[in-house]
VOPA-952803 format. One line per 2 residues: number of its first residue (from 1); their letters; for each residue x, y, z of N, C-alpha, C, O, CB. Coordinates in steps of 0.1 Angstrom, whole numbers, plus 5000, padded with zeros to 4 digits. Each point is the difference from the previous one (the first is absolute). Glycine has a CB too. Layout:
<pts>
NUM) A) X:Y:Z:X:Y:Z:X:Y:Z:X:Y:Z:X:Y:Z ~ ...
</pts>
This chain:
<pts>
1) MV) 2099:1277:8265:4995:5014:5004:5011:5009:5004:5009:4996:5008:4970:4993:5000 ~ 5022:5023:4986:5010:5009:5003:4997:5009:5012:4989:5005:5000:5017:4995:4975
3) NR) 5003:5001:5035:4997:5008:5012:5004:5014:4997:5011:5003:4994:4992:4976:5021 ~ 4989:5030:4991:5004:5014:4999:5012:5004:5009:5001:4994:5011:4975:5011:4984
5) IV) 5033:5003:5000:5011:5004:5008:5000:5015:5002:5005:5005:5010:5008:4976:4981 ~ 4982:5027:5000:4999:5015:5002:4991:5003:5011:4989:4995:5001:5016:5009:4974
7) GK) 5000:5005:5034:4992:5004:5011:5003:4992:5013:4994:5002:5010:4988:5006:4974 ~ 5026:4982:5014:5003:4991:5011:5015:5002:5005:5008:5006:4992:4975:4977:5000
9) QA) 5020:5013:5020:5014:5001:5005:5009:4992:4991:4998:4989:4996:4993:5014:5027 ~ 5020:5004:4974:5010:4993:4991:5006:4988:5007:5003:5000:5012:5003:5022:4978
11) PH) 4996:4967:5003:5006:4988:5006:5014:5003:5005:5008:5006:4993:4978:4979:4991 ~ 5017:5010:5028:5013:5003:5005:5011:4992:4993:4997:4989:4994:4992:5015:5028
13) FC) 5023:5002:4977:5011:4993:4994:5013:5003:5007:5001:5011:5007:4987:4989:4971 ~ 5021:4991:5021:5014:5003:5006:5009:4993:4990:5001:4987:5000:4991:5015:5025
15) IK) 5016:5005:4968:5008:4995:4989:5014:5005:5000:5003:5011:5006:4977:4986:4980 ~ 5029:4996:5008:5014:5005:4998:5000:5008:4987:4992:4998:4991:5018:4983:5021
17) AV) 4999:5029:4987:5000:5009:4989:5015:5005:4998:5008:4998:5008:4968:5009:4996 ~ 5026:4999:4984:5013:5006:4998:4997:5015:4997:4991:5004:4994:5019:4974:4997
19) SG) 5000:5031:5014:4998:5014:4998:5001:5003:4985:5006:4992:4992:5004:5013:5030 ~ 4984:5006:4974:5000:5004:4986:5013:5001:4993:5002:4999:4988:4977:5012:5017
21) DG) 5032:4992:5003:5013:5002:4994:5007:4986:5000:5012:4999:4995:4989:5025:5013 ~ 4993:4966:4998:5006:4986:4999:5011:4999:5011:5008:4990:4999:4986:5009:4977
23) EY) 5007:5010:5033:5012:4999:5009:4997:4992:5013:5009:4995:5006:4997:5027:4985 ~ 4982:4977:5014:4997:4993:5012:4987:4994:5000:4990:5003:4993:5025:5013:5019
25) FL) 4983:4973:4997:4988:4993:5002:4992:5006:5012:5007:5005:5009:5003:4974:4980 ~ 4977:5020:5011:4992:5004:5011:4988:4992:5001:4997:4992:4991:5012:5031:5006
27) RL) 4984:4978:5014:4988:4993:5002:4988:5010:5001:5001:5010:5008:5011:4971:5004 ~ 4978:5017:4981:4989:5010:4999:4987:4993:5004:4998:4988:4997:5014:5025:4985
29) SL) 4979:4994:5024:4987:4994:5003:4989:5011:4998:5004:5012:4997:5006:4972:5020 ~ 4978:5012:4984:4989:5010:4998:5002:5011:5010:4997:5012:4997:4987:4971:4994
31) DT) 5020:5014:5021:5001:5010:5011:5011:5010:4997:5000:5011:5005:4993:4972:5011 ~ 5017:5014:4975:5010:5009:4996:4994:5013:4994:5005:5011:5002:5011:4970:4994
33) YK) 4972:5017:4998:4994:5011:4993:4988:5006:5007:4992:5008:4994:5016:4982:4985 ~ 4990:5006:5033:4988:5005:5008:5001:5015:5001:5011:5006:5003:4988:4972:5010
35) GR) 4990:5029:4985:5000:5014:5001:5003:5008:4987:5000:5012:5000:5006:4985:5024 ~ 4997:4995:4966:5003:5006:4987:4992:4992:4989:4996:4989:5002:5027:5018:5006
37) WL) 4976:5000:4980:4994:4993:4989:5011:4991:4994:5011:5003:5000:4973:5016:4995 ~ 5011:4969:5000:5009:4991:4993:4994:4995:4987:4989:4996:4999:5019:4996:5023
39) VL) 5001:5010:4968:4996:4994:4986:5008:4987:4999:5013:5000:4999:4983:5023:4990 ~ 4997:4966:5013:5006:4986:4999:4997:4994:4987:4988:4999:4996:5010:4999:5029
41) FF) 5012:4998:4967:4997:4993:4988:5008:4988:4998:5012:4999:5003:4982:5023:4987 ~ 5000:4967:5005:5006:4987:4997:5004:5000:4985:4993:5006:4992:4994:4983:5027
43) YP) 5024:5004:4978:5003:4998:4986:5005:4985:4999:5004:4994:5010:5003:5031:4987 ~ 4993:4969:4991:5003:4986:4999:5014:4995:5004:5001:4992:5008:4982:5009:4973
45) MD) 5027:5005:5013:5013:4995:5003:5011:5010:4995:4998:5008:4991:4994:4968:5008 ~ 5020:5022:5006:5012:5008:4997:5005:4995:4986:4996:4990:4995:5010:5014:5029
47) FT) 5003:5005:4970:5006:4996:4987:4990:4997:4989:5001:4990:4993:5019:5001:5020 ~ 4970:5018:4986:4990:4998:4990:4998:5013:4992:5009:5008:5000:4979:4975:5014
49) FI) 5002:5018:4978:4999:5011:4990:4991:5011:5005:5005:5012:5000:4999:4972:4982 ~ 4984:5013:5022:4991:5011:5004:5003:5005:5014:4999:5012:5002:4983:4978:4983
51) CP) 5021:5001:5024:5002:5004:5014:5010:5012:5002:4997:5009:5008:4998:4967:4998 ~ 5017:5024:4987:5009:5011:5003:4994:5013:4995:5003:5011:5005:5016:4974:4993
53) TE) 4972:5015:4992:4995:5013:4995:4990:5006:5011:5000:5012:5001:5002:4980:4975 ~ 4991:4999:5031:4991:5005:5010:5009:5004:5012:4997:5011:5006:4985:4974:4987
55) IT) 5027:5007:5012:5008:5004:5012:5008:5013:4998:5000:5008:5009:5002:4967:4996 ~ 5004:5027:4983:5007:5012:4998:4991:5012:4998:5003:5011:5004:5016:4976:4986
57) SF) 4969:5011:5005:4990:5010:4998:4996:5006:5014:4999:5012:5002:4993:4978:4976 ~ 5005:5000:5031:4996:5005:5014:5012:5007:5006:4998:5009:5008:4986:4971:4994
59) SR) 5028:5015:4996:5012:5006:5006:5002:5015:4995:5003:5008:5008:5007:4969:4994 ~ 4987:5025:4985:5001:5013:4994:4990:5010:5007:5003:5012:5002:5005:4978:4976
61) DF) 4981:5005:5026:4989:5008:5006:5000:4999:5015:4991:5004:5007:4996:4993:4972 ~ 5024:4997:5026:5000:4998:5015:4999:5013:5008:4992:5000:5010:5023:4980:4986
63) AR) 4991:5031:4999:4999:5012:5008:4985:5005:5001:4997:5006:5010:5027:5000:4982 ~ 4969:4992:4997:4986:5004:5000:4991:4992:5010:4991:5005:5007:5012:5002:4969
65) FK) 5000:4980:5025:4993:4992:5010:5005:5004:5014:4991:5001:5009:5007:4980:4975 ~ 5015:5022:5018:5005:5004:5013:4993:5013:5004:4997:5002:5012:5025:4986:4984
67) EA) 4977:5021:4995:4994:5013:5002:4985:4998:5005:4995:5008:5008:5020:5003:4975 ~ 4979:4979:5012:4986:4997:5003:4999:4992:5013:4989:4995:5004:5005:5005:4972
69) GA) 5017:4998:5031:5000:4992:5012:4999:4985:4999:4995:4993:5009:4996:5027:5001 ~ 5013:4975:4978:4999:4986:4998:5013:4993:4998:5009:5005:4994:4969:4999:4995
71) DL) 5023:4983:5015:5012:4992:4998:4997:4990:4989:4988:4998:4997:5019:5005:5027 ~ 5003:4992:4970:4999:4990:4989:5006:4987:5005:5011:5000:5006:4989:5018:4976
73) LA) 4994:4970:5014:5006:4987:5002:4996:4991:4989:4988:4998:4998:5012:5006:5027 ~ 5010:4990:4968:4998:4991:4990:5004:4986:5005:5010:4998:5007:4994:5019:4975
75) VS) 4988:4973:5014:5002:4986:5006:4998:4990:4989:4991:5001:4991:5001:5006:5031 ~ 5017:4983:4978:4998:4988:4991:5004:4988:5008:5004:5001:5011:5001:5012:4968
77) TD) 4994:4975:5015:5003:4988:5007:5015:4996:4999:5003:4989:5004:4973:5003:4992 ~ 5032:5017:4998:5014:4997:4999:5006:5003:5014:4994:5007:5008:5007:5000:4968
79) SE) 5011:4988:5026:5007:5002:5013:5006:5014:5001:5002:5007:4989:5003:4969:5012 ~ 4998:5029:5010:5007:5013:5002:5014:5000:4993:5004:5010:4996:4983:4993:5026
81) YC) 5019:4985:4977:5013:4999:4994:4999:5002:4985:5008:5006:4993:5000:4979:5025 ~ 4981:5009:4976:4997:5002:4986:4997:5015:4997:5005:5005:4990:4986:4971:5009
83) HQ) 5002:5030:5010:4997:5015:4998:5013:5008:5000:5002:5008:4992:4976:4989:5020 ~ 5031:4999:4997:5013:5008:5001:5008:4998:4987:5005:5009:4995:4995:4988:5030
85) AW) 5000:4990:4970:5008:4998:4988:4994:5007:4988:5007:5005:4992:4999:4972:5017 ~ 4980:5024:4991:4994:5007:4989:5003:5015:5001:5002:5006:4989:4980:4977:5011
87) IR) 5017:5023:5012:5003:5014:5001:5015:5003:4995:5002:5010:4994:4982:4992:5026 ~ 5025:4989:4984:5014:5002:4996:5003:4996:4986:5010:5005:4995:4996:4991:5029
89) NG) 4986:4996:4970:5003:4995:4987:4988:5001:4990:4995:4990:4995:5022:4995:5015 ~ 4978:5027:4988:4989:5001:4990:4990:5011:5004:4998:5010:4992:5005:4966:5003
91) LG) 4991:5022:5016:4989:5010:5004:5006:5014:5003:4994:5010:4995:4992:4971:5014 ~ 5025:5019:4999:5005:5013:5004:4994:5004:5013:4990:4995:5005:5014:5012:4971
93) KI) 5002:5003:5030:4995:5005:5013:4986:5007:4999:4998:5007:4990:5026:4996:5018 ~ 4968:4994:5002:4987:5006:5000:4998:5007:5014:5009:5000:5008:4981:4983:4976
95) SY) 4998:5024:5018:4998:5008:5012:4992:4994:5011:4997:5007:5010:5005:5012:4974 ~ 4995:4968:5015:4992:4993:5010:5004:4986:5000:5006:4995:4991:4975:5021:5006
97) PL) 5015:4976:5014:5005:4986:5001:4992:4990:4991:4989:5003:4996:5018:5003:5027 ~ 4999:4983:4975:4994:4989:4993:4998:4989:5011:5010:4995:5006:5000:5011:4971
99) GS) 4978:4989:5025:4997:4990:5010:5000:4986:4994:4997:4998:4988:4990:5019:5025 ~ 5016:4973:4996:5001:4986:4996:4989:4992:5006:4999:5000:5012:5025:5002:4985
101) DK) 4967:4992:4995:4989:4992:5005:5003:4985:4996:4992:4994:4992:4991:5026:5007 ~ 5028:4975:5005:5004:4986:4996:4990:4990:5003:4998:4990:4993:5025:5017:5010
103) TM) 4970:4994:5008:4990:4990:5005:4987:5002:4992:4991:4991:5001:5020:5009:5022 ~ 4988:5011:4970:4988:5003:4992:4987:5002:5009:4989:5001:4995:5021:4985:4986
105) SM) 4992:5015:5032:4989:5002:5009:4994:5014:4999:4988:5002:5001:5022:4981:5014 ~ 4999:5027:4983:4995:5014:4999:4992:5002:4987:4989:5006:5000:5031:5002:5013
107) AA) 4985:4987:4976:4992:5001:4987:4987:4992:5002:4990:5005:4994:5031:4996:4993 ~ 4978:4988:5020:4988:4993:5002:4990:5008:5008:4988:5001:4997:5025:4977:5002
109) DY) 4993:5028:5012:4991:5008:5009:4994:5012:4993:4989:5004:5003:5025:4989:5016 ~ 4993:5013:4971:4995:5011:4993:4992:4996:4987:4996:5009:4992:5023:5004:5017
111) GV) 4980:4974:4989:4992:4995:4989:5006:5001:4986:4993:5001:4990:4988:5005:5024 ~ 5032:4995:4985:5007:5002:4987:5009:4988:4997:5008:5001:4990:4991:5024:5013
113) LS) 5001:4964:5004:5009:4989:4997:4995:4991:4988:4988:4996:5000:5018:5004:5024 ~ 5002:4998:4966:4998:4991:4990:5006:4987:5004:5012:4997:4998:4987:5021:4983
115) ED) 4993:4973:5025:5005:4988:5006:5007:4991:4991:5010:4994:5004:4971:5007:5011 ~ 5014:4997:4973:5007:4991:4991:5014:5004:4995:5008:4992:4997:4969:5002:4995
117) EG) 5025:5019:5009:5013:5005:4996:5009:5004:5012:5012:5002:4998:4978:5007:4981 ~ 5004:4993:5032:5007:5004:5012:5005:5014:5000:5010:5004:5006:4997:4973:4996
119) IA) 4986:5032:4990:5003:5014:4999:4988:5008:5003:4989:4995:5001:5029:5000:4982 ~ 4984:5018:5019:4989:5010:5003:4995:5006:4987:5008:5002:4991:5002:5002:5032
121) LR) 4977:4998:4977:4995:5009:4989:5003:5014:5003:5005:5004:5011:4976:4979:4985 ~ 5016:5026:4994:5003:5014:5002:4989:5006:5008:4990:5006:4995:5022:4995:4983
123) GL) 4989:4998:5035:4990:5005:5010:5006:5013:5006:5011:5000:5004:4979:4977:5000 ~ 5002:5033:4997:5004:5013:5007:4989:5004:5010:4988:4999:4997:5025:5008:4982
125) FI) 4992:4997:5033:4991:5004:5011:5005:5013:5006:5012:5002:5002:4983:4974:5002 ~ 4995:5033:4998:5003:5012:5008:4994:4998:5014:4988:4998:5002:5011:5017:4977
127) ID) 5010:4986:5031:4996:4997:5014:5001:5013:5007:5011:5007:5000:4997:4969:4999 ~ 4982:5028:5009:5000:5013:5007:5007:5000:5013:5005:4989:5004:4973:5016:4985
129) PD) 5024:5006:5018:5008:5000:5012:4995:4991:5011:5007:4996:5009:4999:5027:4985 ~ 4981:4974:5006:4994:4991:5010:5000:4985:4995:4994:4992:5006:4992:5027:5002
131) QT) 5022:4979:4981:5002:4987:4994:4987:4993:4995:4999:4988:5000:5020:5010:5016 ~ 4973:5010:4978:4988:4996:4993:5003:5000:4985:5005:5010:4995:4979:4998:5024
133) IR) 5012:4982:4974:5002:5000:4985:4989:5009:4994:4988:4997:5001:5023:4980:4999 ~ 4994:5033:4993:4990:5010:4994:4999:4998:4985:4991:5006:4993:5015:5010:5025
135) YS) 5004:4977:4976:5000:4998:4985:5007:4987:4997:5010:4997:5006:4989:5028:4990 ~ 4996:4968:4994:5006:4988:4995:4998:4998:4985:4989:5002:4995:5007:4988:5028
137) VV) 5014:5006:4970:4999:4997:4986:5009:4988:4997:5012:5000:5004:4983:5024:4990 ~ 5000:4966:4999:5007:4988:4997:4997:4997:4986:4989:4999:4995:5011:4992:5029
139) HD) 5011:5006:4968:4997:4997:4986:5011:4991:4994:5010:4996:5007:4979:5025:4990 ~ 5010:4975:4991:5008:4991:4993:5015:5005:5000:5003:5012:5000:4978:4981:4985
141) NN) 5028:4997:5016:5014:5004:5001:5006:5005:4987:5012:5005:5000:4990:4978:5017 ~ 4991:5017:4972:5005:5005:4987:4999:5015:4999:5005:5006:4990:4989:4972:5000
143) VG) 4999:5029:5019:4998:5014:4999:5006:5007:5012:4996:4997:5012:4983:4999:4974 ~ 5029:5014:5012:5006:5008:5011:4990:5010:5005:4990:5004:4993:5032:4993:4998
145) RS) 4980:5008:5022:4991:5010:5006:5005:5014:4998:5011:5003:4996:4983:4980:5021 ~ 4997:5026:4985:5002:5015:4998:5004:5006:5014:4992:5000:5009:4992:5001:4971
147) TK) 5028:5004:5021:5004:5007:5012:4991:5013:5002:4996:5003:5011:5028:4988:4986 ~ 4973:5016:4992:4993:5012:5001:4985:4997:5005:4995:5008:5008:5019:5003:4974
149) ET) 4980:4978:5013:4987:4997:5005:5000:4996:5015:4991:5004:5007:5003:4988:4970 ~ 5016:5001:5027:5001:4997:5014:5001:5013:5009:4994:5001:5010:5018:4977:4984
151) LR) 4996:5031:5001:5002:5013:5008:4987:5007:5000:4996:5007:5010:5028:4994:4984 ~ 4969:4999:4994:4987:5007:4999:4990:4995:5010:4993:5007:5007:5011:4997:4969
153) VL) 4995:4982:5025:4990:4994:5010:5005:5003:5014:4991:5003:5008:5004:4979:4975 ~ 5017:5017:5020:5005:5003:5013:4996:5014:5005:4995:5002:5010:5025:4983:4986
155) KA) 4983:5025:4995:4996:5014:5003:4985:5002:5001:4995:5007:5009:5025:5000:4979 ~ 4972:4986:5004:4986:5000:5001:4995:4995:5014:4991:5006:5006:5007:4991:4969
157) LQ) 5007:4992:5029:4997:4994:5013:5003:5010:5011:4993:5001:5010:5011:4976:4981 ~ 5007:5030:5008:5005:5009:5010:4991:5012:5001:5001:5007:5010:5022:4984:4987
159) TG) 4969:5012:4993:4991:5012:5001:4989:4998:5010:4995:5009:5006:5010:4997:4971 ~ 4992:4981:5025:4989:4997:5009:4986:5004:4995:4990:5000:5007:5026:5002:5011
161) SL) 4984:5001:4969:4988:5005:4993:4996:4991:4989:5006:4990:4997:5000:5034:5009 ~ 4983:4980:4987:4995:4993:4988:5008:5005:4988:5001:5012:4997:4976:4985:5013
163) CG) 5029:4994:4983:5008:5003:4988:4994:4993:4988:4999:4988:4999:5022:5015:5014 ~ 4975:5004:4977:4993:4995:4988:5009:4993:4990:5012:4999:5002:4971:5018:5001
165) AD) 5011:4978:4987:5008:4993:4989:5010:5010:4994:4998:5012:4998:4983:4973:4997 ~ 5031:5010:5003:5012:5007:4994:5004:5012:5009:5006:5009:4995:4986:4984:4982
167) WS) 5005:5006:5036:5004:5011:5009:5015:5001:4999:5007:4989:4999:4974:5007:5017 ~ 5025:5016:4984:5014:5001:4999:5005:5008:5013:4993:5007:5006:5006:4993:4968
169) IN) 5014:4998:5029:5006:5005:5012:4999:5015:5000:5002:5007:4990:5014:4974:5011 ~ 4979:5025:5010:4998:5014:5003:4988:5006:4993:4998:5012:5000:5026:4990:5002
171) SP) 4968:4990:4991:4987:5005:4994:4990:4999:5011:5001:4993:5010:5005:5000:4967 ~ 4982:5015:5021:4990:5000:5010:4994:4986:5002:4999:4992:4991:4996:5032:5003
173) VL) 5000:4974:5018:4993:4987:5003:4985:5003:4999:4995:5011:4999:5023:4981:5016 ~ 4974:4997:4984:4985:5001:4999:4994:5004:5013:5005:4995:5011:4995:4988:4970
175) KP) 4990:5024:5019:4991:5002:5012:4990:4989:5000:4996:4996:4989:5007:5029:5011 ~ 4993:4970:5011:4990:4989:5001:4987:5004:4992:4995:5011:5002:5014:4982:5020
177) AA) 4986:4998:4970:4987:5003:4993:4989:4999:5010:5002:4996:5011:5007:4995:4967 ~ 4979:5014:5017:4989:5001:5010:4997:4986:5006:4997:4999:5012:4994:5020:4974
179) SE) 5010:4970:5006:4997:4987:5005:5011:4995:5009:4998:4990:5007:4990:5005:4972 ~ 5024:5012:5021:5011:4995:5009:5001:5009:5012:5009:4999:5008:5003:4992:4972
181) HI) 4979:5019:5021:5001:5010:5011:4999:4993:5013:4991:4992:5002:5000:5026:4983 ~ 5018:4986:5024:5000:4994:5014:4994:5010:5009:5006:5011:5002:5014:4975:4993
183) SV) 4969:5011:5011:4994:5010:5009:5008:5000:5013:5004:4990:5005:4973:5006:4985 ~ 5024:5016:5015:5008:5003:5012:4990:5001:5012:4992:5009:5000:5027:5002:4987
185) SP) 4983:4981:5023:4991:5000:5012:5004:5012:5008:5011:5003:5002:4986:4972:4998 ~ 4993:5032:5006:5003:5011:5009:5008:4995:5012:4997:4988:5004:4982:5024:4989
187) VP) 5030:4995:5012:5008:4996:5011:5001:5011:5010:5001:5012:4997:5013:4974:4988 ~ 4985:5011:5028:5000:5010:5010:5014:5007:4999:5010:4994:4997:4975:4993:5018
189) SY) 5015:5026:4988:5012:5008:4998:5010:4995:5010:4997:4997:5012:4990:5023:4981 ~ 5026:4979:5003:5011:4995:5008:5010:5011:5002:5004:5006:4990:4993:4970:5001
191) HG) 5005:5028:5021:5008:5012:5003:5014:4996:5005:5008:5009:5003:4972:5003:5002 ~ 5024:4975:4995:5013:4996:5004:5010:5002:4989:4997:5004:4989:4993:4980:5027
193) TI) 5022:5012:4987:5011:5001:4990:5001:4987:4991:4999:4989:5006:5014:5026:5010 ~ 4988:4987:4971:5002:4988:4991:5013:5003:4992:5001:5010:4994:4974:4985:5004
195) RI) 5034:4995:5003:5012:5001:4993:5002:4988:4991:4996:4989:5003:5015:5025:5015 ~ 4994:4988:4970:5003:4989:4991:5014:5000:4995:5005:5010:4995:4971:4991:4997
197) YT) 5031:4988:5011:5014:4999:4995:5000:4993:4987:4995:4988:4999:5013:5011:5025 ~ 4997:5007:4965:4999:4996:4987:5013:5000:4992:5010:5005:5005:4967:5003:4995
199) QP) 5023:4985:4989:5011:5001:4990:4994:5004:4986:4989:4997:4997:5024:4985:5016 ~ 4995:5026:4979:4995:5003:4987:4997:4987:4992:5006:4990:5001:5007:5032:4999
201) NC) 4977:4979:4991:4995:4989:4992:4994:4988:5007:4999:4990:4994:5019:5018:4991 ~ 4979:4994:5028:4993:4989:5007:4985:5001:4997:4994:5010:5005:5024:4990:5013
203) SY) 4977:4991:4975:4985:5000:4997:4991:4999:5012:4990:5006:5001:5016:4985:4976 ~ 4999:5001:5033:4992:4998:5012:4999:5013:5008:4990:5003:5006:5016:4972:4994
205) CS) 5006:5032:5000:5000:5013:5007:4990:5009:4993:4993:5007:5007:5031:4990:5000 ~ 4976:5004:4980:4991:5008:4993:4985:4997:5003:4992:5009:5001:5025:4993:4981
207) QI) 4980:4985:5019:4986:4996:5003:4996:5004:5014:4988:5004:5001:5015:4977:4983 ~ 5006:5018:5025:4996:5004:5014:4998:5015:5001:4991:5005:5006:5022:4976:5003
209) KQ) 4996:5027:4984:4998:5014:5000:4987:5004:4993:4994:5009:5005:5031:4994:4995 ~ 4972:4991:4989:4988:5003:4993:4988:4997:5009:4990:5007:5000:5021:4988:4978
211) FL) 4989:4994:5029:4989:4996:5009:4998:5010:5010:4988:5004:5003:5017:4972:4993 ~ 5006:5029:5011:4998:5010:5010:4995:5014:4994:4992:5006:5006:5027:4983:5007
213) SD) 4986:5014:4975:4996:5012:4994:4985:4999:4996:4992:5010:5002:5031:4994:4989 ~ 4972:4985:5004:4986:4998:4997:4991:5002:5012:4989:5004:4998:5018:4980:4984
215) HQ) 4999:5013:5029:4992:5001:5013:5003:5013:5007:4996:5002:5012:5003:4973:4990 ~ 5008:5034:4991:5003:5014:5005:5007:4999:5013:4997:5008:5010:4983:5001:4979
217) LA) 5030:4982:5012:5008:4998:5012:5014:5006:4997:5006:4995:4991:4980:4985:5017 ~ 5018:5029:5000:5013:5006:4998:5011:4991:5005:4998:4993:5010:4992:5030:4992
219) YE) 5022:4977:4991:5011:4991:5005:5013:5007:4997:5001:5009:4991:4985:4971:5005 ~ 5024:5016:5011:5014:5005:4997:5007:4988:4993:5000:4989:5005:5000:5027:5016
221) EI) 5007:4987:4968:5007:4990:4993:5015:5001:5003:5006:5011:4999:4977:4989:4983 ~ 5023:4989:5021:5015:5000:5002:5006:4992:4989:4998:4988:4999:5000:5013:5026
223) DL) 5010:5005:4967:5006:4994:4988:5013:4993:5004:5010:5007:5004:4980:5011:4981 ~ 5010:4969:5016:5011:4992:5005:5013:5000:4991:5010:4996:5004:4973:4990:5007
225) SS) 5015:5019:4977:5012:5001:4991:5009:5012:5004:5011:5000:4995:4975:4990:4986 ~ 5009:5019:5027:5008:5012:5004:4999:5003:5014:5009:5007:5005:4988:5001:4972
227) DQ) 4993:4988:5030:4998:5004:5014:5008:4991:5010:4996:4988:5002:4981:5021:4992 ~ 5034:4996:5011:5009:4991:5009:4993:4996:5013:5002:4989:5004:5018:5022:4986
229) EG) 4972:4998:5015:4993:4997:5012:4990:4989:4998:4998:4991:5008:5005:5032:5000 ~ 4990:4977:4980:4991:4990:4996:5007:4987:4998:4995:4989:5004:4990:5028:4986
231) QR) 5027:4983:5005:5008:4988:4998:5004:4994:5013:4999:4988:5001:5010:5021:4977 ~ 4994:4999:5032:5004:4995:5013:4988:4994:5007:5001:4990:5007:5017:5027:4995
233) FM) 4970:4989:4996:4988:4994:5005:4997:4986:4995:4997:4991:5007:4994:5033:4995 ~ 5011:4974:4984:4998:4988:4994:5010:4989:5005:4996:4989:5003:4994:5023:4977
235) EK) 5022:4992:5021:5011:4991:5005:4998:4996:5014:5001:4988:5004:5015:5023:4980 ~ 4980:4999:5025:4998:4997:5014:4988:4990:5002:5001:4991:5008:5008:5032:4998
237) RG) 4981:4979:4986:4988:4991:5001:5002:4987:4993:4993:4990:5003:4993:5030:4999 ~ 5023:4979:4988:5002:4988:4993:4990:4998:4989:4998:4989:4995:5012:5001:5024
239) YS) 4984:5022:4976:4990:4999:4990:5006:4999:4986:5010:5007:4998:4974:5006:5017 ~ 5010:4979:4976:5005:4999:4986:4989:5002:4991:5002:5005:4989:5016:4980:5018
241) AL) 4969:5010:4996:4989:5002:4992:4995:5014:4999:5000:5007:5011:4994:4969:4994 ~ 5002:5029:4984:4995:5013:4998:4985:5000:4996:4995:4991:4994:5028:5017:5000
243) PV) 4970:5004:5009:5005:5011:5009:4999:4996:5014:4994:4990:5004:4999:5027:4979 ~ 5012:4992:5026:4998:4999:5014:4991:5011:5004:5003:5012:4998:5019:4977:5007
245) TV) 4966:5008:4999:4990:5011:5004:4999:5001:5015:4997:4990:5007:4990:5006:4971 ~ 5015:5016:5027:4999:5002:5014:4987:5008:5003:4999:5012:4996:5027:4987:5007
247) IG) 4965:4995:5005:4988:5007:5003:5000:5001:5016:4997:4990:5007:4990:5002:4972 ~ 5015:5020:5026:5001:5002:5014:5012:4992:5005:5011:5003:4996:4964:5000:5006
249) NQ) 5023:4988:5007:5010:4991:5005:5001:4987:4994:5007:4991:5005:4991:5021:5016 ~ 4994:4986:4968:5000:4987:4994:5008:5000:4987:4998:5009:4992:4980:4986:5019
251) EI) 5030:4995:4986:5008:4999:4989:4996:4988:4991:4999:4989:5005:5020:5022:5007 ~ 4979:4991:4975:4995:4990:4991:5011:4998:4989:5002:5010:4992:4973:4995:5013
253) SG) 5031:4984:4994:5011:4997:4990:4994:4993:4989:4994:4989:5001:5023:5011:5017 ~ 4985:5005:4969:4995:4993:4988:4987:5005:4996:4994:5009:5006:5019:4972:5001
255) FR) 4982:5013:4982:4987:5004:4994:4989:4994:5008:4994:4990:4996:5016:5012:4981 ~ 4986:5004:5035:4990:4994:5009:4988:5010:5000:4998:5006:5011:5020:4982:5003
257) LD) 4976:5013:4975:4988:5009:4999:4989:4996:5010:4993:5008:5005:5013:4997:4971 ~ 4993:4982:5026:4990:4995:5009:5003:5005:5015:4990:5004:5007:5007:4976:4978
259) KI) 5015:5020:5019:5004:5005:5013:4998:5015:5001:4995:5004:5010:5021:4977:4992 ~ 4987:5026:4988:4998:5015:5000:4986:5003:5001:4996:5009:5008:5024:4994:4978
261) KE) 4971:4990:5007:4986:5002:5000:4995:4997:5014:4991:5007:5006:5006:4987:4970 ~ 5008:4996:5030:4996:4996:5014:5003:5011:5010:4992:5003:5008:5011:4973:4986
263) IL) 5009:5029:5005:5004:5010:5010:4992:5013:4998:4997:5007:5010:5026:4983:4990 ~ 4974:5013:4987:4993:5013:4997:4985:4998:5000:4993:5010:4998:5027:4997:4989
265) HI) 4975:4981:5016:4986:4997:5000:4993:5002:4987:4990:5007:5000:5010:4999:5024 ~ 5007:4990:4965:4994:5001:4987:4996:4987:4995:5007:4990:5000:5008:5030:4995
267) D) 4972:4979:5000:4995:4987:4995:5006:4996:4987:4997:4990:4994:4981:5015:5018
</pts>
C-alpha cells in the first residue's frame, strides 16, 4: 500500500553536501530551508547521462527560482566527495548544492529508494515555507524532468488560488465554481488593529489576507522584503514561519487560520 505524502509534513533530513562550485562541504537539514520554498529533487547517480542534463537545466533557471523565493537541492546516494569530483571533472559549477544520502535513509523516507539498486528514482518535491509537501512527482529513471514545469507548478502553488489545466505563469487564475463556493459566515465587527507581516510570493500570506478581506476586516500589511522595522520585529521575536498576524495584543506565527478564527470569533 502506497502512503500519501502530499499535504503532510516533509520528512526531516540532515545530510552532508558540497557547494555548487565544488569548493567546500556543508551540512544541510530540512530546518536549513525553514521559512522558504524548497524544490528538492533526487537523481540516481553522478557521472551518468541524463542526470547532468537535469542538474544543469535547473542551474540555468536558478535565478528564476530564487526570484520566486525558492531554494534548490539535488540529492543522490553518492558521497559528497563523489559530487565534488563530478563538479570538478565533468558536470561543471552549478548554482546550488548537491546532497549526499549515502545511508539511503532520506530516499527511503521520501519514498523514492530503489532498494535492489541502492539508488534513488527521479523524485521531485516542492516543500512550502511551513515544511509541508505541496507537490510530488516520481517516475522512471530513463526520463528527465522539466525545469519549466517545476517552476510553473511552484508559481501556481504560490498564487494560493485555483489554477486550471495548462495554467501558465502570470495568467489569470480560476474563480471558484458555484459548487466550490465557500460561504462566509457573518462576523461581529472588529475595531482593533490587525497587522500582517508578509513576504512576496508567500501563498499562505495571500490566503490569510484573502480570508480577512472576505470578512471585510481591514488590516495593515508589512512587507518584510523591504520594511526594516518589520524585519527587526521578526528578529526580536524569533519568528520564521509566515505570515505573522497580529490581532490586538495577540501574535500568531504561521498559517494558523484556526487561531485567527478563534480570536475573531468566526466559525
